MARMARTOR-104090 format. One record per residue (C-alpha): residue in one letter; x, y, z negated. Coordinates in nm, 3 decimals. Each point is the difference from the previous one (the first is absolute). Layout:
MARMARTOR-104090
   resn        px        py        pz
      a         X         Y         Z
...
//
This chain:
MARMARTOR-104090
   resn        px        py        pz
      m    12.082     7.822    -8.400
      g    -0.087     0.315    -0.172
      v     0.192     0.089    -0.316
      s    -0.107     0.285    -0.222
      f     0.196     0.080    -0.330
      l    -0.174     0.167    -0.293
      i     0.153     0.116    -0.338
      p    -0.041    -0.283    -0.254
      a    -0.288     0.060    -0.228
      t     0.184    -0.130    -0.296
      l     0.336     0.103    -0.115
      s     0.220    -0.139    -0.279
      l     0.030     0.238    -0.300
      g     0.384     0.041     0.062
      q    -0.044     0.091     0.365
      s    -0.042     0.383     0.061
      l    -0.193     0.138     0.312
      g     0.329     0.134     0.136
      d     0.141    -0.342    -0.001
      m    -0.303    -0.140     0.186
      y     0.048     0.276     0.261
      k     0.347    -0.115     0.061
      l    -0.118    -0.354     0.046
      v    -0.254     0.101     0.260
      e     0.267     0.222     0.182
      k     0.240    -0.288    -0.003
      k    -0.279    -0.219     0.150
      l    -0.068     0.275     0.268
      e     0.360     0.031     0.094
      k     0.110    -0.362     0.013
      d    -0.308    -0.181     0.108
      k    -0.200     0.267     0.214
      k     0.034    -0.228     0.314
      y    -0.209    -0.258    -0.182
      l    -0.264     0.255    -0.114
      n    -0.299     0.117     0.202
      i     0.088     0.369    -0.033
      y     0.025     0.259     0.281
      s     0.199     0.294     0.089
      i    -0.109     0.317     0.197
      p     0.146     0.355     0.069
      i    -0.169     0.280    -0.165
      e    -0.006     0.364     0.129
      i     0.077     0.284    -0.250
      k    -0.138     0.332     0.096
      k     0.085     0.357    -0.148
      k    -0.337     0.011    -0.189
      d     0.100    -0.321    -0.177
      l     0.332     0.123    -0.147
      s    -0.166     0.206    -0.286
      v    -0.142    -0.323    -0.157
      l     0.304    -0.219     0.107
      k     0.264     0.230    -0.166
      n     0.177    -0.114    -0.313
      v    -0.182    -0.347    -0.005
      p     0.073    -0.150    -0.344
      k     0.208    -0.315    -0.007
      l     0.086    -0.253    -0.280
      s     0.368    -0.009     0.084
      l     0.237     0.140    -0.262
      k     0.239     0.129     0.276
      q    -0.255     0.173     0.215
      k    -0.298     0.153    -0.182
      t    -0.190     0.121     0.294
      f    -0.007    -0.025     0.382
      s    -0.112     0.253     0.270
      f    -0.117    -0.105     0.347
      r     0.127     0.222     0.277
      i    -0.057     0.083     0.351
      a     0.314    -0.008     0.230
      d     0.121    -0.152     0.324
      g     0.113    -0.346    -0.029
      v    -0.192    -0.044    -0.332
      n    -0.293    -0.256    -0.016
      y    -0.177    -0.172    -0.261
      f    -0.185    -0.340    -0.007
      m    -0.196    -0.194    -0.258
      e    -0.025    -0.357    -0.090
      f    -0.363    -0.091    -0.104
      l    -0.226    -0.290    -0.078
      g    -0.315    -0.017     0.198
      e    -0.354    -0.061    -0.120
      t    -0.067    -0.339    -0.141
      l    -0.276    -0.190    -0.189
      d     0.182     0.105    -0.319
      t     0.090     0.355     0.098
      d    -0.274     0.195     0.182
      s     0.219     0.280     0.091
      l     0.354     0.063     0.144
      t     0.284    -0.029    -0.261
      i     0.317     0.213     0.062
      l     0.315    -0.188    -0.115
      r     0.298     0.202     0.105
      v     0.097     0.309     0.204
      f     0.323     0.027     0.198
      e     0.191     0.290     0.162
      e     0.182    -0.066     0.342
      v     0.264     0.257     0.104
      d     0.145     0.006     0.359
      k     0.365     0.041    -0.062
      s     0.065     0.140     0.341
      a    -0.228     0.294    -0.095
      q     0.063     0.021    -0.382
      g     0.341    -0.126    -0.052
      t     0.124    -0.326    -0.158
      g    -0.126    -0.136    -0.332
      g    -0.025    -0.323    -0.208
      g    -0.286    -0.228     0.036
      l    -0.121    -0.211    -0.279
      f    -0.079    -0.311     0.183
      d     0.278    -0.267     0.070
      q    -0.181    -0.107     0.322
      i     0.066     0.332     0.171
      s     0.330    -0.009     0.185
      s     0.269     0.272    -0.040
      g    -0.029     0.047     0.363
      s    -0.367     0.092    -0.010
      n    -0.112     0.349     0.122
      f    -0.260     0.020    -0.295
      d     0.028     0.000    -0.377
      t    -0.308    -0.147    -0.179
      t    -0.042     0.099    -0.362
      l    -0.260    -0.121    -0.251
      v    -0.133     0.339    -0.137
      l    -0.302    -0.132    -0.201
      n     0.020    -0.343    -0.131
      f    -0.289    -0.218    -0.132
      g     0.030     0.148    -0.356
      d    -0.013     0.348     0.135
      i    -0.316    -0.065     0.185
      q    -0.164    -0.160    -0.298
      n     0.099     0.301    -0.198
      l    -0.158     0.228     0.256
      y    -0.311    -0.207     0.002
      f    -0.052     0.016    -0.367
      n     0.139     0.345    -0.092
      h    -0.002     0.206     0.318
      k    -0.312    -0.067     0.186
      k     0.031     0.307     0.236
      i     0.328    -0.113     0.128
      y    -0.107    -0.370     0.026
      k    -0.309     0.122     0.187
      k     0.198     0.203     0.241
      l     0.207    -0.306     0.083
      y    -0.294    -0.218     0.043
      v    -0.153     0.253     0.240
      l     0.311     0.000     0.194
      l    -0.005    -0.377     0.028
      e    -0.357    -0.010     0.119
      n     0.082     0.268     0.266
      a     0.297    -0.209     0.128
      l    -0.225    -0.313     0.019
      e    -0.246     0.200     0.218
      e     0.277     0.070     0.244
      q     0.173    -0.344     0.036
      a     0.007    -0.338    -0.137
      p     0.242    -0.083    -0.279
      n     0.308    -0.250     0.031
      s    -0.042    -0.318    -0.201
      l     0.315    -0.085    -0.194
      l    -0.100    -0.367    -0.016
      g     0.311    -0.173     0.151
      i    -0.105    -0.363    -0.007
      p    -0.188    -0.188     0.257
      v    -0.374    -0.041    -0.089
      d    -0.212    -0.292     0.128
      s    -0.325     0.162     0.099
      k    -0.176    -0.336    -0.030
      l     0.068    -0.005    -0.382
      m    -0.115     0.353    -0.053
      k    -0.307     0.039    -0.210
      s    -0.146     0.346    -0.015
      k    -0.241     0.093    -0.286
      g    -0.313     0.208     0.059
      i     0.063     0.369    -0.087
      s    -0.238     0.284    -0.049
      g     0.043     0.369     0.035
      k     0.028     0.194    -0.324
      n    -0.230     0.276     0.136
      n    -0.260     0.046     0.274
      q     0.230    -0.145     0.279
      d    -0.186    -0.333     0.046
      f    -0.336     0.175    -0.005
      l     0.108     0.240     0.278
      n     0.184    -0.277     0.211
      y    -0.317    -0.197     0.003
      n    -0.223     0.289     0.095
      w     0.223     0.148     0.264
      v    -0.019    -0.333     0.183
      n    -0.337    -0.157    -0.083
      s    -0.237     0.283    -0.098
      s    -0.238     0.132     0.255
      e     0.027     0.343    -0.156
      y     0.313     0.208     0.057
      f     0.227     0.041    -0.304
      p     0.261     0.290    -0.011
      h     0.373    -0.066    -0.016
      p     0.226     0.170    -0.238
      a     0.156     0.310     0.125
      v     0.333    -0.052     0.170
      v     0.274     0.260    -0.065
      k     0.138     0.112     0.328
      k     0.374    -0.045     0.026
      r     0.236     0.178     0.230
      v     0.121    -0.178     0.306
      r     0.283     0.093     0.244
      r    -0.065     0.235     0.273
      g    -0.106    -0.169     0.310
      r    -0.144    -0.314    -0.196
      r    -0.356    -0.036    -0.094
      k    -0.088    -0.216    -0.291
      k    -0.260    -0.264     0.084
      g    -0.300     0.001    -0.243
      a    -0.373    -0.083    -0.021
      v    -0.221     0.159     0.236
      n    -0.178     0.297    -0.164
      f    -0.349    -0.018     0.129
      p    -0.294     0.153    -0.198
      y    -0.290    -0.244     0.106
      h    -0.041    -0.350    -0.149
      l    -0.282    -0.219     0.124
      e    -0.058    -0.386    -0.027
      a    -0.281    -0.147     0.202
      d    -0.134    -0.339     0.088
      f    -0.349    -0.136     0.105
      s    -0.137     0.040    -0.359
      h     0.179     0.290    -0.163
      i     0.157     0.346     0.058
      t     0.214     0.214    -0.241
      f     0.146     0.332     0.088
      y     0.210     0.255    -0.185
      d     0.138     0.335     0.110
      s     0.315     0.063    -0.197
      k     0.037     0.357     0.144
      h    -0.327     0.140    -0.110
      l    -0.132    -0.247    -0.285
      n     0.310    -0.028    -0.192
      f    -0.021     0.217    -0.312
      g     0.330    -0.072    -0.159
      f    -0.084    -0.236    -0.293
      s    -0.319    -0.121     0.175
      s    -0.132    -0.072     0.341
      i    -0.339    -0.095     0.164
      g    -0.069    -0.230     0.288
      a    -0.301    -0.169     0.148
      e    -0.128    -0.354     0.047
      w    -0.267    -0.194     0.167
      n    -0.049    -0.369    -0.024
      s    -0.246    -0.298     0.049
      e     0.168    -0.220    -0.271
      t    -0.051    -0.103    -0.361
      k     0.283    -0.043    -0.252
      v    -0.172    -0.239    -0.259
      l    -0.256    -0.194     0.200
      n     0.115    -0.288     0.206
      l    -0.109     0.140     0.326
      l     0.166     0.050     0.327
      p    -0.006     0.352     0.180
      w    -0.345     0.106     0.119
      q    -0.173    -0.269    -0.193
      s    -0.096     0.222    -0.297
      m    -0.219     0.189     0.231
      t     0.120     0.328    -0.130
      m     0.245     0.276     0.075
      s     0.204     0.193    -0.246
      l     0.120     0.372     0.060
      g     0.183     0.219    -0.242
      l     0.322     0.155    -0.131
      r     0.327    -0.126    -0.119
      t     0.224     0.207    -0.236
      f     0.370    -0.070    -0.107
      i     0.109     0.184    -0.317
      s     0.344     0.021    -0.148
      f     0.002     0.099    -0.364
      s     0.343     0.182    -0.002
      e     0.159     0.236    -0.240
      v     0.195     0.260     0.199
      v     0.118    -0.175     0.311
      q    -0.173    -0.294     0.150
      n     0.179    -0.323    -0.054
      l    -0.203    -0.282     0.171
      y     0.217    -0.277    -0.151
      d    -0.060     0.115    -0.355
      d    -0.332     0.201    -0.013
      f    -0.332    -0.155    -0.093
      l    -0.183    -0.051     0.342
      v    -0.357    -0.045     0.057
      n    -0.153    -0.111     0.338
      a    -0.386     0.025    -0.005
      k    -0.271    -0.019     0.251
      i    -0.354     0.104    -0.043
      l    -0.228    -0.127     0.281
      t    -0.387     0.018     0.086
      r    -0.134    -0.316     0.120
      f    -0.280    -0.013     0.242
      r    -0.192    -0.281     0.139
      l     0.029    -0.092     0.365
      n    -0.184    -0.278     0.152
      t     0.265    -0.221     0.168
      s    -0.175    -0.331    -0.036
      s    -0.081    -0.027     0.368
      f     0.355     0.030     0.115
      a     0.244    -0.054    -0.302
      n     0.049    -0.354     0.096
      k     0.029     0.069     0.385
      l     0.281     0.239    -0.037
      p     0.315    -0.145     0.192
      f     0.227     0.035    -0.302
      v    -0.240    -0.156    -0.269
      y    -0.046    -0.371    -0.004
      a    -0.271    -0.068    -0.260
      d    -0.391    -0.057    -0.033
      p    -0.220     0.301    -0.001
      p    -0.017     0.196    -0.334
      k    -0.213    -0.124    -0.287
      l     0.053     0.238    -0.283
      n    -0.157     0.350     0.010
      v     0.240     0.251    -0.167
      l    -0.166     0.324    -0.115
      s     0.094     0.364     0.054
      g     0.193     0.162    -0.284
      l     0.333     0.143    -0.134
      v     0.339    -0.166     0.014
      v     0.302     0.093    -0.223
      d     0.332    -0.160     0.059
      i     0.297     0.097    -0.226
      s     0.365    -0.121    -0.023
      t     0.245     0.134    -0.242
      t     0.372    -0.036    -0.091
      r     0.114    -0.104    -0.363
      i    -0.061     0.223    -0.289
      y     0.081    -0.035    -0.375
      g     0.157    -0.341     0.084
      l    -0.304    -0.155     0.172
      p     0.013    -0.184     0.320
      f    -0.107     0.152     0.348
      m    -0.384     0.017    -0.012
      n    -0.274    -0.035     0.249
      f    -0.383     0.100    -0.052
      y    -0.286    -0.054     0.243
      f    -0.371     0.066    -0.050
      a    -0.275    -0.007     0.253
      n    -0.346     0.121    -0.113
      g    -0.314    -0.044     0.224
      f    -0.339     0.130    -0.014
      k    -0.267    -0.242    -0.077
      n    -0.221     0.007     0.307
      f    -0.121    -0.332     0.110
      s    -0.262     0.123     0.244
      n     0.184    -0.044     0.329
      p     0.221    -0.313     0.039
      y     0.196    -0.047     0.315
      v     0.012    -0.381    -0.046
      t    -0.273    -0.215    -0.143
      f    -0.067    -0.369    -0.027
      g    -0.327    -0.190     0.017
      r    -0.332     0.089     0.166
      s    -0.095     0.359     0.093
      d    -0.301    -0.009    -0.253
      s     0.210    -0.155    -0.284
      s     0.371     0.075     0.047
      h     0.287     0.077    -0.237
      a     0.329     0.175     0.027
      f     0.319     0.034    -0.189
      f     0.131     0.339    -0.126
      n     0.321     0.124    -0.148
      t    -0.012     0.330    -0.209
      n     0.314     0.016    -0.213
      s     0.341    -0.152    -0.002
      w     0.324     0.082    -0.197
      e     0.357    -0.121    -0.044
      y     0.296     0.084    -0.233
      t     0.340    -0.149     0.057
      m     0.351     0.072    -0.112
      s     0.286    -0.015     0.251
      f     0.352    -0.143    -0.037
      y     0.275     0.043     0.258
      w     0.322    -0.171     0.051
      n     0.264    -0.075     0.265
      k     0.203    -0.306     0.091
      s     0.329     0.198    -0.005
      e     0.146     0.344    -0.014
      r    -0.023     0.017     0.395
      l    -0.398     0.053    -0.050
      n    -0.052    -0.194     0.312
      m    -0.235    -0.248    -0.163
      r    -0.258     0.180    -0.205
      f    -0.264    -0.149    -0.226
      r    -0.307     0.125    -0.180
      i    -0.267    -0.176    -0.215
      d    -0.328     0.158    -0.132
      v    -0.167    -0.162    -0.300
      g    -0.326     0.108    -0.147
      m    -0.376    -0.060     0.020
      g    -0.293     0.112     0.219
      a    -0.373    -0.061     0.043
      f    -0.301     0.081     0.231
      d    -0.369    -0.040    -0.021
      v    -0.248    -0.155     0.246
      y    -0.372     0.032    -0.015
      e    -0.247    -0.235     0.182
      v    -0.298     0.219     0.103
      v    -0.329    -0.184     0.107
      y    -0.243     0.169     0.236
      y    -0.319    -0.166    -0.083
      k    -0.302     0.192    -0.122
      g     0.226     0.276    -0.075
      v     0.378     0.031    -0.091
      k     0.141    -0.201    -0.277
      d     0.375     0.007    -0.087
      y     0.190    -0.264    -0.194
      p     0.369     0.027    -0.114
      v     0.166    -0.333     0.132
      h     0.371     0.071    -0.048
      y     0.221     0.219    -0.235
      k     0.311    -0.183    -0.133
      i     0.334     0.146    -0.093
      s     0.274    -0.196     0.176
      p     0.389     0.009    -0.001
      v     0.173     0.188     0.289
      i     0.343    -0.105     0.125
      n     0.145     0.178     0.296
      f     0.344    -0.115     0.126
      y     0.188     0.206     0.252
      f     0.322    -0.061     0.197
      t     0.178     0.259     0.242
      f     0.292    -0.077     0.210
      v     0.217     0.297     0.073
      p     0.329    -0.095     0.154
      q     0.255     0.275     0.030
      k    -0.251     0.258    -0.127
      k    -0.224    -0.073     0.289
      e    -0.347    -0.154    -0.093
      l    -0.077    -0.312     0.208
      f    -0.293    -0.172    -0.158
      g    -0.205    -0.020    -0.320
      m    -0.269    -0.233    -0.146
      k    -0.265     0.006    -0.296
      l    -0.166    -0.282    -0.154
      r    -0.299     0.075    -0.223
      y    -0.184    -0.230    -0.230
      f    -0.342     0.114    -0.142
      d    -0.327    -0.153    -0.077
      s     0.145    -0.354     0.114
      m     0.082     0.122     0.359
      i     0.330     0.076     0.153
      r     0.039     0.303     0.230
      g     0.315     0.026     0.202
      k     0.152     0.284     0.212
      f     0.296     0.001     0.218
      w     0.162     0.274     0.205
      l     0.276     0.003     0.242
      k     0.167     0.311     0.168
      i     0.000    -0.059     0.372
      f     0.120     0.331     0.138
      e     0.152     0.342    -0.109
      l     0.054     0.296     0.219
      n     0.207     0.318    -0.098
      k    -0.036    -0.078    -0.364
      l    -0.356     0.156     0.012
      h    -0.221    -0.262     0.173
      t    -0.011    -0.349    -0.156
      f    -0.230    -0.296     0.097
      r    -0.081    -0.295    -0.206
      f    -0.186    -0.327     0.041
      a    -0.208    -0.076    -0.303
      v    -0.231    -0.287    -0.103
      e    -0.240    -0.068    -0.284
      y    -0.142    -0.311    -0.126
      i    -0.273    -0.115    -0.259
      s     0.015    -0.348    -0.106
      k    -0.291    -0.228    -0.113
      p    -0.043     0.002    -0.391
      m     0.208    -0.210    -0.212
      f    -0.176    -0.207    -0.273
      r    -0.344     0.100     0.104
      n    -0.230     0.013     0.308
      l    -0.051     0.292     0.232
      r    -0.281     0.231    -0.139
      e    -0.297     0.098     0.236
      w     0.130     0.353     0.049
      e     0.378    -0.088     0.053
      n     0.192    -0.045     0.326
      t     0.338    -0.121     0.098
      g     0.214     0.094     0.306
      a     0.261     0.204     0.134
      a     0.073     0.352     0.164
      v     0.277     0.098     0.233
      q     0.118     0.365     0.027
      l     0.239     0.215     0.205
      v     0.129     0.269    -0.254
      y     0.130     0.336     0.119
      r     0.208     0.213    -0.220
      l     0.111     0.351     0.073
      g     0.258     0.190    -0.196
      f     0.063    -0.251    -0.261
//
């Protein structure tokens, strides 16, 4: 049972804003055990005091409050977590806790604190004070918000919900990140290219204790039987941009298994963060782009004999050309976007696969293909362990039938713009990826992919089992140049 409370949108004419704040404060004080709010200690540092001095209050008795650093003095916040209705943390109240054994005795404000307690807990900023800071003193509110975010990075908050909850009755709405968080979460786990992580501020630890963290390794590689990506973060990272390399034998738009396009693509991948002064991956406009050169490679004699490919011999000749593949984060309120374009050179003189007799044969060629989709991300709950993505858009490709009889004659036999729907699901329990899947519907065919992590060593080496499947067409017959089948892969990831 999740409970969130918001300020009512409509107020009676006789009810002032101050009266409303008092009602909310009364609700927080009397019924906080029935509300889904949290409490967490915050750390005040010396550099924070310049902003947190003489913090204005709405109280007639005490106009300001100044935070302090002293032995036995601690502060903690009550706050509301992110929900479907509030896409950010909401600070509710701030308390000061004083150890009487170090500071002397003092009167607490709460009845539930016994007179024999060693601590006095005082409400120093109530709900009305926080609201006043939010609307009229942005700098102070932002400082408190940063302190809350820092505290959440260090430890989990305490829930004040004091009633038993039947987990079987819980219903969690899908939530989406307010920035690039879902985009990055997806690519960190699923992308074959390495995506950088936000810089982590180093924090002091006690002498003799070493803080555990991610392994800092400069080389990042993913490889299986049909593709290789590589990135050197030590020498190819230029701050707001980076460059990597990729080789693959796959096609993105065409319904073909690895090695069945009878081509290989080789080129560069770049990742650009359009930042202002300091890079902020969660809020910057991000572009992930690949530019590949596609070469023809005659795999017709062995593509169906590879031990990891289960399909008939290739039937469609894909021509050499240039491939551009771009993904971007949101800009100007638009969704996440994906662009793909492959342009081939029209040269039908040397088919690798033909049909018919040697003196009057014919072959099928693909020259161009393209796709545009918009991506939408969401999660089952705030734990981000069940992650979803859907791509919606359109795409197309051409097919030429070339007849070799008394010369060479080509006839366009296919070009149709079709809807594209990609559905993704990733399961990441306890922030450790376990498996992911993708279902793609395009040109009346379903193409499915599934991967499962099977082994990890020293947080550097990861092995996955992956399988890909192309179904028979729906609502139509199989065309002469099409194939169905499956491919099985062992994927190795280094430094991800």
